[in-house]
C-alpha positions in Angstrom: 66.5 -60.4 -112.4 68.7 -59.7 -109.3 65.7 -58.2 -107.5 63.6 -61.3 -108.4 66.3 -63.6 -107.1 66.5 -61.6 -103.8 62.7 -61.8 -103.4 62.8 -65.6 -104.1 65.6 -66.2 -101.6 63.8 -64.2 -99.0 60.6 -66.2 -99.6 62.5 -69.4 -99.3 64.1 -68.3 -96.1 60.8 -67.3 -94.5 59.2 -70.5 -95.8 62.1 -72.5 -94.2 61.4 -70.9 -90.9 57.7 -71.8 -91.1 58.0 -75.4 -92.2 61.1 -76.5 -90.2 64.1 -75.9 -92.4 64.9 -72.9 -90.2 64.5 -74.7 -86.9 68.2 -74.0 -86.1 67.3 -70.3 -86.3 64.8 -70.8 -83.4 65.3 -71.4 -79.7 65.1 -75.0 -78.5 64.2 -76.5 -75.1 63.9 -80.1 -73.9 61.3 -80.5 -71.2 62.7 -82.0 -68.0 62.2 -85.8 -67.7 61.0 -86.1 -71.3 62.4 -86.4 -74.8 60.1 -83.6 -76.0 61.9 -80.8 -77.7 60.1 -77.5 -77.8 60.8 -75.1 -80.6 59.9 -71.4 -79.9 60.5 -68.1 -81.6 62.7 -65.1 -81.3 61.0 -61.7 -80.9 63.1 -58.6 -81.8 62.6 -55.6 -79.5 64.0 -52.2 -80.1 63.2 -49.1 -78.0 65.8 -46.3 -78.0 64.1 -43.4 -76.2 63.1 -44.8 -72.8 64.6 -48.3 -72.4 67.5 -47.8 -74.7 67.6 -51.5 -75.8 68.0 -53.3 -79.1 67.7 -56.9 -78.3 65.7 -60.1 -78.9 63.7 -62.4 -76.7 62.6 -66.0 -76.7 59.0 -66.9 -76.6 57.5 -70.4 -76.3 53.8 -70.0 -77.2 50.8 -72.3 -77.0 52.3 -74.9 -74.6 49.6 -77.3 -73.5 49.5 -78.0 -69.8 46.3 -80.1 -69.6 44.3 -82.3 -71.9 41.6 -80.5 -73.9 38.6 -80.1 -71.6 36.1 -81.2 -74.2 33.5 -83.9 -74.5 33.5 -86.0 -71.3 36.2 -83.8 -69.8 33.9 -80.7 -70.0 32.8 -79.6 -66.5 35.5 -81.7 -64.9 38.8 -80.9 -63.2 41.7 -80.7 -65.7 43.8 -83.8 -66.5 47.6 -83.3 -66.9 48.7 -83.2 -70.5 50.3 -86.4 -71.7 53.4 -86.9 -73.8 53.9 -84.2 -76.4 56.0 -86.4 -78.7 59.6 -85.9 -79.7 59.0 -82.3 -81.1 56.5 -79.6 -80.4 56.2 -76.3 -82.2 55.5 -73.6 -79.6 55.6 -70.9 -82.2 52.1 -69.4 -82.0 49.4 -68.6 -79.5 46.5 -71.1 -79.4 42.8 -70.1 -79.2 41.4 -68.4 -76.2 38.8 -70.1 -74.0 35.1 -69.6 -75.0 33.8 -66.4 -73.6 31.2 -63.7 -74.1 30.8 -60.1 -73.1 27.9 -57.7 -73.7 30.3 -55.3 -75.5 31.7 -57.5 -78.3 30.4 -61.0 -78.5 26.6 -60.8 -78.3 24.6 -62.4 -81.1 24.2 -60.1 -84.1 27.2 -57.9 -83.1 30.4 -58.7 -85.1 32.4 -56.9 -82.4 36.2 -57.3 -82.1 36.0 -61.1 -82.6 38.1 -63.7 -80.9 39.6 -67.0 -81.9 38.0 -69.2 -79.3 38.0 -73.0 -78.7 37.3 -75.3 -75.8 40.8 -76.7 -76.4 42.3 -73.7 -74.8 44.4 -74.8 -71.8 47.8 -73.4 -72.9 50.4 -71.2 -71.5 53.3 -69.2 -72.8 56.8 -68.5 -71.5 58.8 -65.4 -72.4 62.5 -65.0 -71.5 65.5 -62.9 -72.5 67.9 -64.3 -75.0 70.2 -65.8 -74.0 68.0 -67.2 -71.3 68.7 -66.3 -67.6 69.8 -68.9 -65.0 67.9 -69.6 -61.8 65.8 -66.5 -62.5 62.7 -65.4 -60.6 59.5 -66.4 -62.2 56.2 -64.5 -62.5 52.9 -66.3 -63.5 50.2 -63.9 -64.8 46.5 -64.6 -64.3 44.3 -62.3 -66.4 41.2 -60.5 -65.3 37.8 -60.3 -66.9 35.2 -61.2 -64.2 35.9 -64.9 -64.6 34.1 -64.7 -67.9 36.4 -62.9 -70.5 40.0 -62.5 -71.4 43.1 -64.6 -72.0 46.7 -64.8 -70.8 47.7 -65.1 -74.5 46.2 -61.7 -75.3 48.8 -59.3 -76.8 47.8 -56.8 -74.1 49.8 -58.9 -71.6 52.8 -59.4 -73.8 55.7 -58.8 -71.3 58.3 -57.6 -73.8 59.0 -54.2 -72.3 59.3 -55.7 -68.8 61.8 -58.3 -69.9 63.7 -55.6 -71.8 63.9 -53.7 -68.5 64.5 -56.8 -66.4 66.1 -59.6 -68.5 66.6 -61.8 -65.5 62.9 -62.5 -65.1 61.0 -65.4 -66.7 57.4 -64.5 -67.5 54.5 -67.1 -67.8 51.0 -66.2 -69.0 48.1 -68.7 -68.6 44.7 -69.4 -70.1 42.1 -70.9 -67.8 38.5 -71.8 -68.4 35.9 -69.1 -68.1 32.2 -68.6 -67.5 30.0 -71.6 -67.7 32.9 -73.8 -68.7 35.1 -72.8 -65.8 32.6 -72.2 -62.9 29.2 -73.8 -63.5 28.0 -75.8 -60.4 25.1 -77.9 -59.5 25.8 -77.4 -55.8 26.7 -81.0 -55.2 29.5 -83.5 -56.0 28.3 -84.0 -59.6 29.6 -80.5 -60.7 31.1 -78.7 -57.7 32.5 -75.9 -59.9 35.8 -74.0 -59.7 37.3 -75.8 -62.8 39.0 -72.6 -63.9 40.8 -72.4 -60.5 42.0 -76.0 -60.9 43.2 -75.1 -64.3 45.4 -72.4 -62.7 46.7 -74.9 -60.1 47.7 -77.3 -62.9 49.5 -74.5 -64.7 51.4 -73.7 -61.5 52.3 -77.4 -61.2 53.6 -77.3 -64.8 55.8 -74.4 -63.8 57.2 -76.3 -60.9 58.0 -79.3 -63.1 59.4 -77.5 -66.2 60.4 -73.9 -65.6 64.1 -74.9 -64.9 64.4 -75.6 -68.6 63.6 -72.0 -69.4 66.1 -70.6 -66.9 63.6 -70.1 -64.1 63.8 -71.0 -60.4 60.8 -73.0 -59.2 61.5 -71.8 -55.6 61.1 -68.2 -56.6 57.6 -67.9 -58.2 55.4 -64.8 -57.9 51.8 -65.2 -58.9 50.3 -62.0 -60.2 46.9 -60.9 -61.5 44.5 -58.1 -62.0 40.8 -58.0 -61.1 39.5 -61.6 -61.3 43.1 -62.6 -61.8 44.0 -60.8 -58.6 41.1 -62.4 -56.7 42.4 -65.7 -58.1 45.8 -65.0 -56.6 44.0 -64.2 -53.3 42.2 -67.6 -53.5 45.5 -69.4 -54.1 46.8 -67.8 -50.9 43.8 -69.4 -49.0 43.7 -72.8 -50.8 45.4 -75.9 -49.4 45.6 -77.2 -52.9 48.1 -74.4 -53.9 50.5 -74.7 -51.0 54.1 -74.8 -52.2 53.3 -73.7 -55.8 54.3 -70.0 -55.3 56.2 -67.8 -52.9 55.1 -64.2 -53.5 51.9 -62.5 -54.6 50.9 -59.3 -56.6 47.2 -58.4 -56.5 46.0 -55.5 -58.6 42.4 -54.4 -58.0 41.2 -57.5 -56.3 41.6 -60.2 -53.7 39.7 -63.1 -52.2 37.8 -60.7 -49.8 36.2 -58.6 -52.5 32.4 -59.3 -52.4 32.4 -60.4 -56.0 35.4 -62.8 -55.7 33.5 -65.7 -54.4 29.7 -66.3 -54.5 28.8 -67.2 -50.9 25.3 -68.0 -52.0 25.6 -71.4 -53.7 21.9 -71.4 -54.4 22.3 -68.4 -56.7 25.0 -70.1 -58.7 22.8 -73.2 -59.0 20.0 -70.9 -60.2 22.3 -69.6 -63.0 23.1 -73.2 -63.9 19.4 -74.1 -64.2 18.6 -70.9 -66.2 21.3 -71.6 -68.8 20.4 -75.3 -68.9 16.8 -74.5 -69.6 18.0 -72.3 -72.6 19.7 -75.3 -74.2 16.9 -77.8 -73.4 18.7 -79.5 -70.6 15.8 -79.7 -68.1 16.6 -82.7 -66.0 16.2 -82.2 -62.3 18.8 -84.9 -61.6 22.3 -83.4 -61.5 24.0 -86.2 -63.3 21.5 -86.2 -66.2 21.7 -82.4 -66.3 25.5 -82.4 -66.7 25.5 -85.2 -69.2 23.1 -83.2 -71.3 25.2 -80.0 -71.0 28.3 -82.0 -72.1 26.5 -82.8 -75.4 25.6 -79.2 -76.2 27.7 -77.6 -79.0 30.1 -75.0 -77.8 28.6 -72.1 -79.9 25.1 -72.9 -78.6 26.2 -73.0 -74.9 28.3 -69.9 -75.3 25.4 -68.0 -76.9 23.2 -69.1 -74.0 25.7 -67.6 -71.6 25.7 -64.4 -73.6 21.9 -64.1 -73.3 22.1 -64.7 -69.6 24.8 -62.1 -69.2 22.5 -59.5 -70.8 19.8 -60.4 -68.3 22.0 -59.6 -65.3 23.6 -56.3 -66.1 23.7 -55.1 -62.5 26.3 -55.9 -59.9 26.1 -59.7 -60.2 28.8 -61.8 -61.8 27.6 -65.1 -63.4 29.6 -68.3 -62.8 32.2 -67.4 -60.2 34.2 -69.4 -57.7 32.2 -71.0 -54.8 33.0 -72.7 -51.5 33.5 -76.2 -52.7 35.2 -77.6 -49.6 38.3 -78.6 -51.6 39.9 -75.7 -53.4 38.0 -73.2 -51.3 37.5 -75.0 -48.0 35.5 -72.2 -46.2 34.3 -68.6 -46.6 37.4 -66.5 -47.3 36.6 -64.2 -44.3 36.6 -67.2 -42.0 39.9 -68.5 -43.5 41.3 -65.1 -42.9 40.1 -65.0 -39.2 41.9 -68.3 -38.6 45.0 -67.2 -40.5 44.8 -70.3 -42.6 46.4 -68.7 -45.6 50.0 -68.6 -46.9 52.1 -65.9 -45.4 54.2 -64.5 -48.3 55.5 -61.1 -49.4 52.6 -59.2 -51.0 52.3 -56.2 -53.3 48.7 -55.0 -53.6 46.6 -52.0 -54.4 43.7 -50.4 -56.2 43.0 -47.4 -58.4 41.5 -44.2 -57.2 38.3 -44.4 -59.3 37.6 -48.1 -59.5 33.9 -47.4 -59.0 33.5 -45.7 -62.4 33.4 -49.2 -63.9 30.4 -50.1 -61.7 28.8 -46.7 -62.6 29.2 -47.6 -66.3 27.4 -50.9 -65.6 24.5 -48.9 -64.1 24.5 -46.4 -67.0 25.7 -48.4 -70.1 24.5 -45.7 -72.5 27.3 -43.5 -71.2 30.0 -45.7 -72.7 30.4 -43.3 -75.6 30.1 -40.0 -73.6 32.8 -37.7 -72.4 30.8 -36.7 -69.2 29.5 -38.9 -66.4 25.8 -39.6 -65.8 23.8 -37.5 -63.5 22.8 -39.5 -60.4 20.2 -37.7 -58.3 19.7 -38.4 -54.6 16.6 -40.4 -55.6 18.6 -42.3 -58.2 21.2 -43.1 -55.6 18.6 -44.6 -53.3 17.0 -46.6 -56.1 20.4 -48.1 -57.2 21.3 -49.5 -53.8 19.3 -52.7 -53.8 21.0 -53.8 -57.0 24.5 -52.5 -56.2 24.9 -53.1 -52.5 26.2 -56.5 -51.5 24.3 -57.8 -48.4 21.5 -55.3 -48.9 19.1 -54.5 -46.1 17.0 -51.3 -45.7 18.8 -50.4 -42.5 22.2 -50.8 -44.1 21.2 -48.8 -47.2 20.2 -46.0 -44.9 23.6 -46.0 -43.3 25.3 -46.0 -46.7 23.2 -43.0 -47.8 24.2 -41.1 -44.6 27.8 -41.9 -45.2 28.2 -41.3 -48.9 25.7 -38.7 -50.1 26.9 -35.1 -50.4 24.5 -33.5 -47.9 25.6 -30.0 -48.8 23.8 -30.6 -52.1 21.0 -32.9 -51.0 18.3 -30.3 -50.9 18.8 -29.7 -54.6 16.8 -32.5 -56.3 18.8 -32.0 -59.5 22.3 -32.1 -57.9 24.6 -34.8 -59.1 25.6 -37.5 -56.6 27.6 -39.5 -59.1 30.8 -39.1 -57.1 29.0 -40.6 -54.1 28.1 -43.6 -56.2 31.6 -44.0 -57.6 33.2 -43.7 -54.1 30.8 -46.2 -52.7 31.7 -48.8 -55.3 35.4 -48.1 -55.1 35.4 -48.7 -51.4 32.9 -51.6 -51.2 34.3 -53.6 -54.2 38.0 -52.9 -54.2 39.8 -50.6 -51.8 38.4 -51.7 -48.4 38.7 -55.4 -49.0 42.3 -54.7 -50.0 42.8 -52.9 -46.6 41.4 -55.9 -44.8 43.7 -58.3 -46.7 46.7 -56.1 -46.1 46.1 -56.0 -42.4 45.6 -59.8 -42.2 48.8 -60.5 -44.1 50.6 -58.0 -41.9 49.6 -59.9 -38.8 51.5 -62.9 -40.0 54.7 -60.9 -40.2 55.0 -61.0 -44.0 56.1 -57.8 -45.8 53.3 -55.9 -47.4 53.5 -53.1 -49.9 50.4 -51.1 -50.9 49.6 -48.6 -53.7 46.8 -46.5 -55.1 47.1 -45.4 -58.7 46.0 -41.7 -58.7 47.0 -40.8 -62.2 44.1 -40.2 -64.7 45.3 -41.7 -68.0 45.5 -39.4 -71.0 43.8 -42.2 -73.0 41.7 -44.9 -71.4 42.4 -48.6 -72.0 38.8 -48.6 -73.3 40.1 -47.1 -76.5 39.7 -43.6 -75.2 36.0 -43.9 -74.4 34.3 -43.0 -72.2 36.1 -39.9 -71.1 35.1 -39.8 -67.5 36.5 -43.0 -66.0 39.5 -41.2 -64.4 42.0 -43.6 -62.7 39.4 -46.4 -63.3 39.4 -50.1 -63.0 42.2 -51.9 -65.0 43.8 -48.6 -66.2 47.1 -49.5 -64.5 47.6 -52.3 -67.0 48.7 -50.0 -69.7 51.6 -48.9 -67.4 52.5 -52.2 -65.8 52.8 -53.7 -69.3 54.1 -50.4 -70.8 51.7 -50.4 -73.8 53.2 -47.2 -75.0 56.5 -48.9 -75.6 55.3 -52.1 -77.2 55.2 -51.9 -81.0 53.2 -55.1 -81.2 50.1 -53.3 -80.0 47.8 -51.2 -82.3 48.5 -47.5 -82.2 45.2 -46.8 -80.5 46.4 -48.6 -77.4 49.9 -46.9 -77.4 48.7 -43.4 -77.1 50.6 -42.2 -74.0 52.4 -39.0 -73.3 56.1 -38.9 -72.8 55.5 -38.4 -69.1 53.3 -41.5 -69.0 55.9 -43.6 -70.9 58.5 -42.5 -68.3 56.0 -43.4 -65.6 55.6 -46.9 -67.1 59.3 -47.4 -66.6 58.9 -46.6 -62.9 55.9 -49.0 -62.7 57.9 -51.8 -64.3 61.0 -51.2 -62.1 59.0 -51.4 -58.9 57.2 -54.6 -60.1 60.4 -56.2 -61.3 62.2 -55.4 -58.0 59.4 -57.0 -56.1 59.4 -60.1 -58.3 63.2 -60.4 -57.7 63.4 -59.6 -54.0 60.0 -59.2 -52.4 60.7 -55.5 -52.1 59.7 -53.0 -54.8 62.8 -51.0 -53.9 65.1 -53.9 -54.6 67.6 -55.3 -52.1 69.8 -52.3 -52.4 67.7 -49.2 -53.4 69.6 -47.1 -55.9 67.8 -43.9 -55.2 66.8 -43.7 -58.9 63.1 -43.9 -58.0 61.3 -42.5 -54.9 61.3 -45.1 -52.1 58.2 -47.2 -51.7 57.5 -47.5 -47.9 56.5 -50.8 -46.4 52.9 -50.9 -45.1 53.0 -51.1 -41.3 50.7 -50.1 -38.4 50.1 -47.5 -37.3 51.9 -45.7 -40.1 49.8 -47.2 -43.0 52.2 -45.9 -45.6 51.5 -46.5 -49.3 52.7 -45.5 -52.7 50.7 -43.1 -54.9 51.3 -44.3 -58.4 51.6 -41.2 -60.5 54.3 -39.3 -62.4 55.6 -37.9 -59.1 55.4 -41.2 -57.2 54.7 -39.6 -53.9 53.9 -41.5 -50.8 50.6 -41.3 -48.8 49.3 -42.4 -45.5 46.0 -44.2 -44.4 44.5 -44.7 -47.8 40.8 -44.1 -47.7 40.7 -45.1 -44.1 37.8 -42.9 -43.1 35.6 -44.8 -45.6 37.2 -48.2 -44.9 36.5 -47.8 -41.2 32.9 -47.7 -42.2 33.2 -51.0 -44.2 35.5 -52.8 -41.9 34.0 -52.0 -38.5 30.6 -50.2 -38.7 29.1 -52.3 -41.5 29.8 -55.7 -39.9 28.5 -54.5 -36.6 25.3 -53.2 -38.2 24.9 -56.4 -40.2 25.4 -58.5 -37.1 22.0 -57.4 -36.0 20.6 -59.5 -38.9 18.3 -58.7 -41.7 15.4 -56.8 -40.4 13.6 -56.4 -43.7 11.2 -59.2 -42.8 10.4 -57.5 -39.5 9.8 -54.2 -41.2 7.4 -55.8 -43.6 5.6 -57.6 -40.8 5.4 -54.4 -38.8 4.1 -52.5 -41.9 1.4 -55.1 -42.4 0.3 -55.0 -38.8 0.3 -51.2 -38.8 -1.8 -51.2 -41.9 -4.3 -53.6 -40.5 -4.4 -51.6 -37.2 -5.0 -48.3 -39.1 -7.4 -49.6 -41.8 -9.3 -52.2 -39.9 -9.0 -52.1 -36.1 -9.0 -48.3 -35.8 -12.0 -48.0 -38.1 -13.9 -50.6 -36.1 -12.9 -48.9 -32.8 -13.9 -45.5 -34.1 -17.3 -46.8 -35.3 -17.9 -48.4 -32.0 -16.9 -45.3 -30.1 -19.1 -43.1 -32.2 -22.0 -45.4 -31.6 -21.3 -45.3 -27.9 -21.3 -41.5 -27.9 -24.5 -41.4 -29.8 -26.2 -43.7 -27.2 -28.6 -41.6 -25.2 -28.2 -43.9 -22.2 -24.3 -43.4 -22.1 -24.5 -40.6 -19.5 -27.2 -42.1 -17.2 -26.2 -43.4 -13.8 
């Protein structure tokens, strides 16, 4: 009987927490300038081996910052969320934005599964408990190629970082993805970039409300990885985002990466037409086309995007930011040249083997293999038209000369996979980061650079494939200390003791930068190896590995090719048309004119009169 009473009491207590009787047991916040009271949750966190903490944190989950972008609001800029009423339960994450990826959401594949809904413009705020006062704030923008992911994913839960740095307020954001966030008709009817305006509205919400959570709106760091990092880079260049943040962290991406912005608006309009045709929206007129797309059921439109994604499994991203003359007023490289971007402290870097992700796109059957594919010299050449941005035959030849291992080139079976990996690491990530770092340095802002050189014991891709090395996104498991977060499944927490200790170093550097604009902190303690500031001509950077050594002139031999030689070569223009014209003229000369001339000459020689005076 006593056991039954205890169980009953426990159930009543839990039930009270869920239905409101236990609201006094939850953290409460009143949003500034409103009568709305948010109710959040407490999250216990215990880690005795590395962080040595037994604490709890406050989390306010699923806070709407914009009206649901559905119906007539689909494919429009977000509208600020109206009154939330007297009370709002911010106790659970809301659905992620509609998305697809060829690995888990394609039709007929049950995959991992996601709770998705177009009503997805929500953010979450995590703090220590008790809350800090006038604390620095970090706003996280997730990656995923502008087509997958969510700020509310458990992967980005900042519990270990807040345990390490309880004086930081951490905000995670959902923004519209894929066709919903970036579809454009190339005109004023649907200019695109809706996902970027979602991020702007989230940053505006932070400015208006973060004081209530203990944050300081004048000390906001925006931080992202991959497409989230390129988003950060675009905010640096956008006049719409001025004043909404004060520092930037960009992991494996920025606005100069060739995939960050599609400079060919016609290609994006082509994607729009293709997906519209799939859902029977065939109007030529842009207004009628968009009206039709707004009436398509979300699952149907999402499945159409999935089909289109499978069609373009090369180096192209579907539905990306474009130059809309508003959020992105010009080509990022031109904005950079004019220094029309915000000069703020910047921490930025890449991973040593970023290009393995692109290699996996080229060889998707190797996703379950422990060894990389074999890329012959012939294969390398054949891949270039699909995997070189701004391809021309002349430039492709230059790339071959630079990257192929010529000591092995005479062996037709030799593996040039490292050449392909290095090419894509440099082209897609490392060298645009070098260019962005130099441009920011010219403004006088402090810049700190890194390269993660550590090969994870277990990949974030659940251990497979086994040949990615220090690949794209692998730093996430250390920045967010997955090995120390008990909310994650065991398969994502498989880190060695050395890697868990390294995670602490990662987080300390990041937290110091968020606090002070310097990964060493205002008064370096000497506990961790000093991270040198990036300057010229020194070009110092941090090698993120267990030893945390410093390096100099990261990948500069290759980046000189991309930053100096490649633009000079491309300035000569695209000669592919001239080559084709020359080839046609040569063929006609060889097969027609020369034949005619030979026949005439032979006839002349056979003429008995040819030698007579």
